[in-house]
C-alpha positions in Angstrom: 9.2 24.5 3.9 6.5 25.7 5.6 6.6 25.0 9.8 4.5 22.8 10.9 1.1 23.1 12.5 0.9 23.2 16.3 -1.6 21.3 18.5 -1.9 20.5 21.8 -3.7 17.1 23.1 -5.1 14.3 22.2 -8.7 15.8 20.6 -9.4 15.5 17.0 -6.6 12.8 16.7 -7.5 10.6 13.5 -8.8 14.3 12.0 -5.8 16.2 11.9 -4.0 13.6 10.8 -5.9 12.6 7.7 -6.6 16.5 6.8 -2.2 16.8 7.6 -2.0 13.8 4.5 -4.4 15.6 2.9 -3.0 19.5 2.8 0.3 18.2 3.0 1.3 20.2 5.9 3.5 18.9 8.4 1.9 18.0 11.8 3.2 18.3 15.4 0.9 17.4 18.6 2.3 18.3 22.0 1.0 17.4 25.4 -0.7 14.6 24.6 -2.5 13.2 27.7 1.0 15.1 29.7 -1.9 15.4 33.3 -2.7 12.0 33.0 -1.6 9.1 35.2 -0.4 7.2 31.8 0.7 9.9 30.1 1.4 9.6 26.1 -0.9 8.1 23.0 -2.7 4.5 23.5 -2.5 1.5 22.0 -4.9 2.3 19.4 -4.0 5.6 18.8 -0.6 4.4 17.5 -2.0 1.3 15.5 -4.1 3.6 13.7 -0.5 5.1 12.9 0.9 2.2 11.9 -1.7 1.7 9.4 -1.2 5.2 8.0 2.5 3.8 7.3 1.3 1.7 5.1 -1.4 3.6 3.6 0.6 6.4 2.8 4.2 6.4 0.8 7.3 8.6 2.2 5.4 9.5 5.4 8.0 10.4 8.2 6.2 9.6 12.2 8.5 10.7 15.0 6.9 10.0 18.7 9.1 11.4 22.0 10.1 8.8 24.9 6.8 9.3 26.9 4.9 9.1 24.2 3.1 12.9 24.9 4.8 14.4 21.7 4.1 13.4 17.6 5.3 14.6 14.7 4.2 14.2 11.1 5.3 14.7 8.4 2.9 13.3 5.6 3.4 11.8 2.1 1.1 10.7 -1.0 -1.6 8.3 -0.6 -0.6 4.9 -2.2 -3.4 2.7 -1.9 -3.3 -1.0 -3.3 -3.7 -4.3 -1.3 -3.3 -4.2 2.4 -3.5 -6.0 5.7 -3.7 -4.7 9.5 -4.7 -6.1 12.8 -6.7 -3.2 15.0 -6.5 -5.0 17.9 -8.9 -4.9 20.6 -8.3 -1.2 22.3 -11.0 0.1 19.6 -13.1 -1.0 17.2 -12.8 -1.5 13.6 -15.2 1.4 12.9 -13.2 3.8 14.8 -10.2 3.0 12.2 -12.4 3.0 9.0 -13.9 6.5 9.8 -10.4 7.9 9.3 -9.7 5.8 6.6 -12.7 6.4 4.2 -11.8 10.5 3.8 -8.3 8.9 2.6 -9.2 6.2 0.9 -10.7 7.9 -2.5 -7.1 9.7 -3.3 -5.0 6.5 -3.5 -2.8 6.4 -6.6 -4.3 2.6 -6.6 -7.7 1.4 -5.9 -7.5 0.3 -1.8 -8.0 -3.1 -1.1 -7.6 -3.0 3.0 -8.2 -6.1 5.2 -8.9 -5.2 8.8 -9.2 -7.6 11.3 -10.1 -6.7 15.3 -13.9 -5.7 16.9 -16.4 -5.1 14.0 -18.9 -4.9 17.1 -19.2 -3.0 20.7 -20.9 -0.4 22.3 -18.5 2.6 21.7 -17.6 2.7 17.8 -19.6 2.8 15.0 -20.1 -1.0 14.1 -19.4 -2.3 10.7 -23.4 -2.8 9.8 -23.6 0.8 10.7 -21.1 2.0 8.1 -22.4 -0.3 5.6 -25.7 1.3 5.7 -25.0 5.0 6.2 -21.3 5.9 5.3 -20.9 4.3 2.2 -24.2 5.3 0.8 -23.1 9.3 1.9 -19.9 8.4 0.3 -21.7 7.8 -2.9 -23.1 11.3 -3.1 -19.7 12.2 -4.2 -19.6 10.3 -6.8 -17.6 7.2 -5.6 -19.6 4.5 -5.8 -18.3 1.9 -8.7 -16.0 -0.4 -6.7 -17.2 0.8 -3.1 -17.3 -1.9 -0.7 -17.5 -3.1 2.8 -17.6 -6.9 3.4 -18.0 -8.8 6.9 -16.4 -11.4 6.5 -16.1 -12.4 10.1 -17.7 -10.6 13.2 -16.2 -10.2 16.3 -17.1 -8.5 19.7 -15.5 -6.7 22.6 -13.7 -7.5 24.5 -12.0 -10.8 22.1 -12.4 -9.2 18.8 -11.6 -12.0 16.4 -13.7 -10.2 13.1 -12.7 -9.3 9.5 -14.0 -6.8 7.4 -12.5 -6.1 3.7 -13.0 -2.6 2.8 -12.8 -2.2 -1.4 -12.3 1.5 -2.5 -11.9 2.7 -5.8 -9.5 6.1 -7.1 -10.8 8.9 -8.2 -9.5 12.5 -9.8 -12.2 14.5 -8.3 -15.4 14.7 -6.1 -18.8 15.2 -7.3 -19.9 18.5 -5.8 -23.5 18.5 -4.2 -26.0 20.2 -2.9 -27.9 18.2 0.1 -30.4 21.4 1.9 -33.9 18.8 1.8 -33.5 16.4 4.6 -36.6 14.5 3.1 -39.5 12.6 5.6 -38.4 9.7 7.6 -40.0 6.6 5.6 -38.3 3.3 7.1 -36.7 2.2 10.8 -33.8 -0.4 10.4 -32.1 -2.2 12.5 -29.3 -5.2 12.7 -30.1 -8.0 15.3 -26.3 -9.8 15.3 -24.7 -13.2 17.8 -21.5 -14.3 17.6 -20.5 -18.5 18.7 -24.2 -19.1 19.6 -27.3 -20.2 17.6 -29.3 -18.4 14.6 -31.9 -18.7 16.8 -30.8 -16.5 19.2 -30.6 -13.4 16.4 -34.4 -14.6 15.7 -35.5 -14.3 18.4 -34.3 -10.8 19.1 -35.6 -9.8 15.5 -39.5 -11.0 16.5 -39.3 -9.3 19.8 -37.9 -6.0 18.6 -41.0 -6.4 15.8 
């Protein structure tokens, strides 16, 4: 068995876990915020690990007492119908960014319900994922059965939002040759509001126009 890939620090945390899962290589991350006044993994990173554990069957996650070292042994992506509470540390978009790369390779189509923050000023909002990320996946041949449905909007810091992400299982990705950026034809925006009258969002649209 190949020795685990070794990394230091908390940078590219999701990317390292995703690539480890797709490649089947074990991963060892050390010195996670070891010099901070509050060392170790943050709550939202631990939540992402729990979500990954639900999505990947047979994986092993070992964290030391201080949370500054993580050993991850990947399994295989299962998919299926799952539900996860993302908490309020980061937005749902932060979690979905990582899951988008794993979802197409599951043994079964994925139907994932996520609860938490749908809109904040830190992470990609659900509206951005719907209008940019999902169409980009279509270039790779992932179209039928791919959807991101916003059931309930929840803003920071309270959260309370809910989305349902559906993704089909594919055998292989379509190769693309995307070199012509083209011209800007249209600029779009999204006005949203929560726990107020819909007239507030309409006034925002009128003001932006």
